[in-house]
C-alpha positions as CSV (number, residue, x, y, z in Angstrom):
1,M,2.7,-5.5,10.1
2,V,4.7,-7.9,7.9
3,G,8.4,-7.9,7.5
4,V,11.2,-10.3,6.6
5,P,11.0,-13.7,8.4
6,R,13.0,-14.0,11.7
7,G,13.5,-10.2,11.9
8,K,16.7,-10.3,9.7
9,I,15.9,-6.7,8.5
10,P,14.5,-3.9,10.7
11,L,10.9,-3.1,10.2
12,T,9.7,0.1,8.5
13,R,7.9,2.4,11.0
14,F,4.2,3.3,10.6
15,D,2.5,5.9,12.8
16,I,-0.8,7.8,12.7
17,I,-0.1,11.5,13.1
18,E,-1.8,14.8,12.4
19,L,-0.5,16.6,9.3
20,D,-2.1,19.6,7.5
21,G,-5.0,19.3,9.9
22,R,-5.9,15.7,9.2
23,Q,-4.9,12.2,10.5
24,V,-2.4,10.5,8.1
25,L,-0.2,7.5,8.1
26,R,3.5,8.3,8.5
27,V,5.7,5.8,6.7
28,E,9.4,5.9,7.6
29,A,12.0,3.5,6.1
30,S,15.5,3.6,7.4
31,R,17.5,0.6,6.0
32,S,14.3,-1.3,6.7
33,Y,11.4,-3.2,5.1
34,G,7.8,-3.6,6.1
35,N,4.2,-3.7,5.0
36,L,1.2,-2.5,7.0
37,V,-1.6,-4.9,6.1
38,H,-5.3,-4.4,6.4
39,A,-7.1,-7.7,5.9
40,L,-10.5,-7.7,4.1
41,A,-13.2,-10.3,3.8
42,P,-12.1,-12.1,0.6
43,A,-14.2,-11.0,-2.4
44,V,-13.7,-10.7,-6.1
45,P,-13.7,-6.9,-6.9
46,D,-16.7,-5.7,-9.0
47,A,-15.9,-4.3,-12.4
48,G,-14.7,-0.8,-12.1
49,M,-13.7,-1.1,-8.4
50,R,-11.0,1.4,-7.7
51,L,-8.4,1.7,-5.0
52,R,-7.9,5.4,-4.2
53,W,-5.3,7.1,-2.0
54,R,-3.3,10.2,-1.5
55,W,0.4,10.3,-0.6
56,R,2.9,13.0,0.1
57,L,6.6,13.3,-0.2
58,D,6.8,17.0,-1.0
59,Q,3.2,17.7,-2.0
60,W,-0.1,15.7,-1.8
61,T,-0.7,13.6,-4.9
62,A,-3.9,11.7,-5.5
63,H,-4.0,8.3,-7.2
64,A,-6.7,5.8,-8.3
65,R,-6.3,2.4,-9.8
66,D,-8.9,0.1,-11.4
67,L,-8.1,-3.2,-9.7
68,A,-9.5,-5.6,-12.4
69,A,-7.8,-3.7,-15.2
70,D,-4.5,-3.7,-13.4
71,F,-4.7,-7.4,-12.7
72,R,-5.6,-8.2,-16.3
73,L,-2.7,-6.1,-17.5
74,A,-0.2,-7.8,-15.2
75,F,-1.5,-11.4,-15.2
76,G,-4.1,-11.7,-17.9
77,H,-1.8,-14.1,-19.9
78,E,-1.8,-16.4,-16.8
79,S,-5.3,-16.3,-15.5
80,V,-8.8,-15.7,-17.1
81,S,-10.5,-15.1,-13.7
82,L,-9.9,-12.3,-11.2
83,P,-8.9,-13.6,-7.8
84,A,-10.5,-12.4,-4.5
85,L,-9.0,-9.3,-2.9
86,E,-7.9,-10.3,0.6
87,A,-6.0,-7.2,1.9
88,V,-4.8,-3.7,1.2
89,L,-1.3,-2.8,2.3
90,V,1.1,0.1,2.5
91,G,4.8,-0.7,2.4
92,A,8.2,0.8,2.3
93,D,11.5,-0.9,1.4
94,A,14.9,0.7,2.0
95,D,17.0,-2.3,3.1
96,N,18.7,-3.1,-0.2
97,T,19.8,0.5,-0.8
98,G,20.6,1.2,2.8
99,S,18.7,4.5,2.4
100,Y,16.1,6.5,4.2
101,S,12.7,7.7,3.1
102,L,9.7,9.5,4.8
103,G,6.3,9.7,3.3
104,Y,2.6,10.1,4.2
105,V,-0.5,8.3,3.1
106,E,-4.2,9.2,3.6
107,G,-7.6,8.5,2.2
108,V,-7.1,4.9,1.2
109,T,-10.5,3.7,-0.1
110,L,-12.1,1.0,-2.2
111,S,-15.1,2.2,-4.2
112,P,-16.7,2.0,-7.7
């Protein structure tokens, strides 16, 4: 888990729980900040490599993102080559607003 240096802000809480009959990641932010990081062997994503996940606040919602296309959209004017993917993370940030949020994540995958 990664937070603000020297622990100046409380860490977001991450727990594996059972919800709707499956194991999910519970993400609770209470005036906190934090990222749960899963390191990967560095590799440049193949064309069409997609990051997929489902998350739930009120109902489950599925998402998929084309990593190369998203990078080019955000940074194509700065770089002609795609960098290596080194990690996947889930984060929550509620320190600036002093607020609270609770959500769930499941099925995080990388695949063509």
